[in-house]
Backbone as CSV, one residue per row, in Angstrom:
resi,resn,N_x,N_y,N_z,CA_x,CA_y,CA_z,C_x,C_y,C_z
1,MET,118.141,-58.819,-97.255,117.693,-58.367,-96.574,116.466,-57.574,-96.793
2,GLY,115.478,-57.281,-96.197,114.494,-56.391,-96.300,114.687,-54.458,-95.861
3,LYS,114.041,-53.646,-96.662,114.278,-52.724,-96.373,113.347,-52.173,-95.349
4,ASN,113.375,-51.465,-94.385,112.449,-50.774,-93.825,111.592,-49.550,-94.476
5,GLN,110.642,-50.288,-94.638,109.926,-48.815,-94.884,108.332,-48.112,-94.599
6,CYS,109.155,-48.445,-93.069,108.458,-47.270,-92.195,109.131,-46.933,-91.087
7,ASN,110.084,-46.620,-91.405,111.378,-45.394,-90.814,111.140,-44.091,-90.728
8,LYS,110.595,-43.652,-91.895,110.196,-42.124,-91.718,108.720,-41.788,-89.939
9,LYS,109.143,-40.967,-89.409,107.896,-40.835,-88.374,107.091,-40.206,-89.175
10,VAL,105.180,-40.481,-88.798,104.503,-40.305,-89.568,103.521,-39.314,-88.362
11,THR,102.557,-38.868,-88.708,101.221,-38.716,-87.202,100.257,-39.985,-87.689
12,PRO,99.810,-39.724,-86.238,98.575,-40.705,-85.992,97.687,-41.039,-86.910
13,GLU,97.307,-39.882,-87.731,96.124,-40.167,-88.888,97.048,-40.980,-90.245
14,LYS,98.050,-41.034,-89.892,98.835,-41.472,-90.978,99.691,-42.950,-90.286
15,ALA,99.319,-43.250,-89.125,99.919,-44.206,-88.853,100.360,-45.495,-89.421
16,TYR,101.336,-46.621,-89.628,101.520,-47.233,-90.357,100.492,-48.597,-90.605
17,GLU,100.418,-48.486,-88.726,99.522,-49.669,-88.649,99.108,-49.189,-87.374
18,VAL,97.837,-49.521,-86.733,96.939,-49.589,-85.405,97.001,-50.882,-84.818
19,TRP,97.187,-50.655,-83.956,96.692,-52.415,-83.060,96.174,-51.857,-81.641
20,SER,94.850,-52.756,-81.356,94.607,-52.390,-80.253,93.532,-53.157,-79.815
21,ASN,93.033,-53.282,-77.843,92.680,-54.518,-77.226,91.079,-53.484,-76.864
22,GLY,90.933,-52.598,-77.482,89.275,-52.059,-77.303,89.593,-51.392,-75.849
23,THR,90.434,-51.056,-75.233,91.246,-50.058,-74.725,92.237,-49.579,-74.343
24,TRP,93.262,-49.804,-74.727,94.389,-49.399,-75.253,94.547,-49.803,-76.920
25,THR,95.147,-49.023,-77.153,95.616,-48.616,-78.797,97.066,-47.889,-79.360
26,TYR,97.240,-48.324,-80.308,98.650,-48.201,-80.158,98.695,-47.958,-81.943
27,PHE,99.387,-46.651,-82.100,99.100,-46.164,-83.051,100.796,-45.985,-83.848
28,VAL,100.774,-46.659,-84.739,102.647,-46.943,-85.097,102.944,-45.646,-85.611
29,LEU,103.635,-44.920,-85.320,104.283,-43.980,-86.079,105.767,-44.435,-86.795
30,LYS,106.251,-44.845,-86.079,108.040,-45.261,-87.086,108.066,-46.639,-86.527
31,LYS,108.695,-47.704,-87.493,109.529,-48.407,-86.874,111.132,-48.491,-87.159
32,TYR,112.002,-49.455,-86.020,113.300,-48.982,-86.417,114.049,-49.898,-86.735
33,GLN,113.179,-50.588,-87.175,114.394,-51.560,-88.129,113.198,-52.643,-88.994
34,SER,113.776,-53.109,-89.797,112.973,-54.177,-90.756,112.171,-55.125,-90.276
35,PRO,111.320,-55.713,-91.026,110.559,-56.637,-90.257,111.702,-58.163,-89.690
36,GLU,112.926,-58.257,-90.799,113.184,-59.591,-90.602,114.245,-59.190,-89.269
37,ASN,114.655,-58.031,-89.353,115.113,-57.804,-87.920,114.683,-57.649,-86.266
38,GLU,113.547,-57.139,-86.972,112.665,-57.123,-85.485,112.265,-58.961,-85.340
39,ALA,111.918,-59.461,-86.204,112.039,-60.933,-85.606,112.660,-61.995,-84.270
40,LYS,114.077,-60.986,-84.955,115.305,-61.385,-84.596,115.536,-60.572,-83.232
41,ASN,114.592,-60.048,-82.743,115.310,-59.246,-81.887,114.009,-58.630,-80.685
42,PRO,114.492,-59.114,-79.585,113.150,-59.403,-78.906,112.738,-58.293,-77.894
43,TYR,113.826,-57.383,-78.322,113.803,-55.887,-77.910,113.337,-54.913,-78.761
44,ALA,112.808,-55.266,-80.148,112.412,-54.554,-81.048,111.599,-53.824,-80.528
45,ARG,111.428,-52.122,-80.883,110.659,-51.259,-80.461,109.963,-50.300,-81.475
46,TRP,109.054,-50.233,-81.425,107.962,-48.720,-82.450,108.291,-47.405,-81.566
47,TYR,108.040,-46.506,-82.464,107.816,-45.235,-81.757,106.092,-45.112,-82.188
48,CYS,105.431,-44.882,-80.607,103.872,-45.133,-80.629,103.394,-44.121,-80.671
49,MET,101.785,-43.458,-80.859,101.030,-42.616,-80.265,99.728,-43.757,-79.507
50,THR,99.792,-43.830,-78.034,98.817,-44.609,-77.093,97.993,-44.270,-76.326
51,THR,96.842,-44.711,-76.784,95.913,-44.203,-76.355,95.250,-45.255,-75.184
52,SER,94.870,-45.377,-74.098,94.246,-46.068,-72.521,93.202,-44.887,-71.710
53,PRO,93.332,-45.888,-71.049,91.869,-45.161,-69.807,92.845,-44.164,-69.280
54,ILE,94.049,-44.595,-69.060,94.972,-43.560,-68.439,95.395,-42.184,-69.125
55,THR,95.471,-42.436,-70.611,95.905,-40.831,-71.450,95.269,-41.133,-72.654
56,PRO,93.740,-40.800,-72.266,92.740,-40.920,-73.578,92.735,-39.891,-74.747
57,ASN,93.740,-39.147,-74.116,94.702,-37.941,-75.319,95.652,-38.772,-76.088
58,GLY,96.129,-39.759,-75.833,97.552,-40.050,-76.075,99.071,-39.469,-75.697
59,GLU,99.342,-40.252,-75.416,101.029,-40.314,-74.634,102.156,-40.558,-76.351
60,TYR,102.921,-39.934,-76.500,103.990,-40.548,-77.339,105.560,-40.920,-76.368
61,GLY,105.816,-41.999,-77.637,106.756,-42.643,-77.047,107.153,-43.752,-77.207
62,ASP,108.501,-44.567,-76.984,108.309,-46.230,-77.637,107.813,-46.837,-77.374
63,ALA,107.418,-48.297,-77.664,106.955,-49.358,-77.018,107.797,-50.718,-77.440
64,TYR,107.623,-51.694,-76.563,108.154,-53.249,-77.582,107.119,-53.562,-78.155
65,VAL,107.509,-54.183,-79.202,106.981,-54.440,-80.190,106.025,-55.914,-80.023
66,SER,106.590,-56.436,-78.697,105.919,-57.420,-78.141,104.890,-57.167,-77.738
67,THR,105.137,-56.503,-76.663,104.473,-55.485,-75.973,103.150,-55.184,-76.695
68,VAL,103.543,-54.432,-77.825,102.030,-54.062,-78.604,100.821,-54.948,-79.342
69,LYS,101.619,-56.360,-80.051,101.351,-57.442,-80.885,100.613,-58.053,-79.277
70,THR,100.897,-58.218,-77.578,100.601,-59.302,-77.222,98.849,-58.713,-77.235
71,GLY,98.132,-59.498,-76.865,96.526,-59.390,-76.735,95.419,-58.357,-77.534
72,THR,96.335,-57.665,-78.177,96.028,-56.862,-79.290,95.419,-57.151,-80.552
73,GLN,94.509,-57.260,-81.453,94.667,-57.176,-83.184,94.411,-55.346,-84.018
74,LEU,95.589,-56.118,-85.097,95.878,-55.143,-86.389,94.042,-54.835,-86.440
75,ILE,93.861,-53.144,-86.754,92.825,-52.264,-87.199,92.837,-51.361,-87.746
76,PRO,91.725,-51.242,-88.646,91.890,-49.926,-89.461,91.542,-48.636,-88.571
77,ASN,92.426,-47.644,-88.711,92.727,-46.588,-88.342,91.536,-45.661,-88.031
78,PRO,91.262,-45.937,-86.586,89.956,-44.716,-86.303,89.922,-43.477,-86.321
79,LEU,91.604,-42.776,-86.976,91.065,-41.492,-87.146,91.205,-41.393,-88.669
80,VAL,91.061,-42.268,-89.386,91.351,-41.710,-91.252,89.594,-41.897,-91.628
81,GLN,89.173,-41.096,-91.972,87.825,-40.769,-92.484,87.500,-41.565,-93.474
82,THR,86.249,-42.336,-93.426,85.907,-43.761,-94.325,84.906,-43.900,-94.327
83,SER,83.571,-42.665,-94.440,82.347,-42.805,-94.365,81.667,-42.062,-95.563
84,GLY,82.702,-41.747,-96.280,82.306,-41.001,-98.096,82.421,-39.910,-97.689
85,GLU,82.372,-39.279,-97.108,82.449,-37.560,-96.851,83.769,-37.497,-97.668
86,GLN,83.381,-35.974,-97.838,84.795,-35.082,-98.438,85.580,-34.675,-97.469
87,ASP,86.910,-34.804,-97.165,87.744,-33.733,-96.378,88.161,-32.659,-97.280
88,GLU,88.786,-31.370,-96.932,88.716,-29.966,-97.746,89.623,-30.764,-98.792
89,THR,90.682,-31.578,-98.504,91.814,-31.716,-99.351,90.807,-32.653,-100.955
90,THR,90.067,-33.080,-100.291,89.071,-34.022,-101.480,88.193,-33.210,-101.797
91,ALA,87.315,-32.224,-101.144,87.015,-31.290,-102.072,87.378,-30.522,-103.104
92,GLU,88.656,-29.619,-102.117,89.626,-29.044,-103.260,89.622,-29.102,-104.718
93,ARG,90.130,-30.292,-104.314,90.358,-31.257,-105.710,89.141,-31.554,-106.482
94,SER,88.191,-31.611,-106.469,87.283,-31.817,-106.829,86.075,-30.618,-107.208
95,SER,86.744,-29.816,-106.808,85.968,-28.236,-107.399,86.837,-27.889,-108.689
């Protein structure tokens, strides 16, 4: 049986996964079960920050894994800087 590598709660910027359909976006901040146990549990849930047209600034709470994965795709985290610009911590290390 595999170990749950995602059982520690993180911030949206460090989300374990991000799933989106273009309108709804789920930032997975904690997984309660290992992937093996999730696969056997139709009621498996993740702690997420979810953005939607109704909650553009995001709302925190549990979501069923089946709901998150239905009609969405795994995407790169839009809150993570990828443009090559230096953030504050990178700039401090290079100086």
